[in-house]
C-alpha positions, 0 to 999 in steps of 0.5 A: 500500500505504501508503494502505491501512495508513493508512486501515485504522488510522484506521478501526480507531480509529473502530470502537473509538470506536464500540464504546466508544460502544456500552457507554459512550454519553456517552464515545463521543459526547464523544470524537468531536472527539478521535477525529477529531483523532487520525485526522486526524493519522494520515491527514495525517501518515501519507500524507506530502507525496507523497500528494494533498491530495484523497485526504487530504480524502476519507479524512478525510470517510470517517472522520468520516462513519463515526464519525457513523454508528456513534455515531448507530446503535450508541450506547446510550441513547435518541436524542431530539432533544437527544441528536441535536443533541449528537451533531451538535454534537460532529461539528461540533467534530470537523470543525473539528479535522479541517479545521485538521489538513487545512489544515496538511497541505495547506500542506506537500504537494507538490501544485499550488495548484489541487489544494490549493484543491480539497481545502480546499473539498471537506471543508467542502462535504461536511461542510456538506451532511451537517450541513445534512441533519441 
């Protein structure tokens, strides 16, 4: 139940950023690192030490990709190459912030070392593959 509440609140923040991005495109795009940082803190700290690091990593990936989807598809304005590169750049910055929060949360978790390492490898692997497809 705790996982549902934490993920719902994080997704709600991402959706609010998507709505802001629809009406104020520049604010939505440039707010991506801040929004991903806030959702990362909510997810990592909200789930606590007993929840798995892999679950935290998956939740962070879902929030980052949902934010990117909303910004790319529903943000106002013309999305030319320069705009697409700018969105990708801010997603990269937000991914760095999320990864740093994940590292701090993983070191404080009660997981075994193997699960900690797999969570710390999963996030940059998926985000790197996603950013490489852009």
